N, C-alpha and C positions, 0 to 999 in steps of 0.2 A: 564413346560408343557410336555405332553407326546404324542407320536405318536399313532394314533387310530389303526394302523395296527399291530405293534409289541410291543406297550406299552413301548417303551424306552424313556428315558428322552431326551428332546430336549432343549439344552442350548442356541441356536442361532436362530435368526429370519431367517428361510430358507424355500424354497418351496419344498425340497426334504428331506426325512429322511436320515440321515447319516448311518443308520444301515441297513434298508431294502430297501432303495431307493424308497419308496412309495411316491407318490405325496401328498403334504400336502396342506390343506385348512386353512389358519390362523384363519378363523371364526369358524372352527370346532375342533380346537385343545383343548384338555382337560387340565385343570389347575392342576399342581401337588400341592396337599394340603400341601406338606412339604415346598413349596416355601413361603418365607416371604419377602416382600418389604416394605420399609419405605420411604415415599415420604414426603419431607419437602417443602411445598409450601410457598410462600411469605406471604400469608394471614393466615397461621396457627400460633397458639400461641405456645409458648415454653412449656406450660403445657401439650400439646397433646402427647408428647413423654416422656418416662420414664427418670428419672434423670440420669440413668447410660448412656444413649445415649448421652446426652449433656456433661457429664463428659469426655466421649471419644472424643467428638468433639471439646471441648474447651481447654483441657489440652494437652499440647505438652511436651512430655518427650524426651529431646535430648539424644544422645548416652552416654553422661557423667553421666546420671541417675539423673540429677537435673532439676527440672522443672523451667521455666521461665528464663533459661539462655539466654543471648543475642546471636543472630545469628552470624555465623562465618563471619568474615570480619568487624564486628562492634566493636567499642571500647566505653566502658563506662568511661567517663572522670569525674565522680562524685564520691566523697567519700561517703561511706555508712552512712545512717542516724543513725545507731546503735552505732556509735563511741561516745566516751566521748570527747568533744572538750576541749582543754586547755583554761581556763577562764583568765580573765584580771589580777586578782590579782596573780594567780600562774605564769603567764608568766612575769609579771612585777618583781616578786621576782627572777625568773630565770635570767631575763635580768640584774638585779642588781648584782647578783653573777658573771655573765659573765664579766660585765664591771669592777668589783673589780678585777678580775683576770687580765684583760687587763691592767688596771691601775698599778697593781703590776709589770707585765712584762715590761711595759713601763717605770716605775721607775728604774727598774734594767738596762734596755737598756740605759736610760738617764745617770745613774751614770757611767756605763762602758764607754760610749762615752765621757762624760765630763772628766773622769780621763785621758783617752787616749789623748784627745784634750789638756788638760792642761800640760800633760808630753811633748807633742810635742811642745808646745809653750815655755815651760821652757828650752828646749834644745837649743832654739834661744834666750834666755835671755829675754823672754816676758811673761807676765801674761795674764790671761783671762779677758777680759773686754767686755763691751757691744758692742763696736765698731767692734771688731775682732771676735765676736762670732755669728754674724748673719748667717753665712754659717752653723754653728753647729745647730742652731735652725731650719733652713730650712730643713736640712737633718733629724733631729729628728722628725719634723712634718710629713714628708712623710713616715718615718719609722713607726710612730705610726699608720698612715693610713693603711699601708701594714700589720702591726701586726694585726689590727682589721679585716681586709679582710681575712687574712690567718686563723685567729682563727675561724670565723664563717663559712667560705666557706669550709675549710677542715673538720671540725667536722661535719657539716650538710651533706656534700656529702658522708662521710665515714660511719656514723652511724645514722645520723638524729638528733643527740643529742650533745649539748655542755655540759660543766661541770654543768652549772646552770640548764639546762633542765633535766640532769641525776638525780640531787639532787631532783628536784621537780616532777620527773615522767613524763616528757613530751617528745614528739618526733615529729619531722617534717617529714611528708610524702608527696608523690606526688600523682597524679591521680592514681586511681585504687588501692590505698593503696601501691603504688610502692615506691621504694627508690628515694630519691632526687638526681638528677643528678648534676654534677659539674657546668654545665651552669645554672641550676635552683638555686642552692646555691649562685652562684655569682650574678645572677640577683636579687635574694631576698635581698642579702646584699646591692647591689647598690641601689635598691629601698628604703630600710630602711634608707640608709644614705641621699638619695634625699628627703625623706619625714620627715627627723628628725626635720627640723625647724617647720614643721607643725605637731604639736602634735595630730591633729585629725586623722592622718594616723594610729597611734597606738591605740588612743582611740576608733577607729572604732570597735575594738574587743568587746567593751561593747555592741554595738547595733547589731552587726553581729549575724545572727542565728547560723552560724558555727564557731563563734568566730575567724574570719579571719581579720587581719590587711591589709592595702592597699598593702603592700609588698608581703603578701600571695596571694592576689588576682592576682597581676601582674605575680608573678612566678608560679601560679598554684600549691600552696602548702597549707597544713593543718597542724595544730598543735593539737595533740591528747594527751590524758592521757593514761598512761599505769599502 
């Protein structure tokens, strides 16, 4: 709007002109033809305004330059849908390779322990029997469990891949495509051992949309193809 005395542009609702100090009558002010106002009432339809207006209103471009980024302070705990999830057959084959490696290492550990135990008994003029080898079997049982835990936990926490997963192009990831932490890897192994008697825990990969087993759900991990 403009002042009727000096014809200066008035940008604020005031009773006195800021330039010539002339008294102003709000009803007598002239409207600047260059002024443009767009009012969006609740009863107006979206088609009343040009598409460019709604594009500016509805699209938020954060400083990073990417639209639809989550606001600061919020965390997305879901893996992206664009990933190729590791299927049941591929994961089963990788698991078979891993267990073949563990059994081979376990056999080497058993042979070395047995030879050492036998040499120790022979030094006292005794031989290995079922009665005096219960301690050896007890130690080997827990050593095998520790070997399995170390194999899966260390490999998954370091690179997200065991030897079997590396051969079949699989990787274990955490939320937001992040690396698997040591605690996640240990929880994942612990859950897999706990659900081992219940084959449904691993067979759940067949029905899961994201191909996740029960131990993946508990540890908040995903298995993807690379």
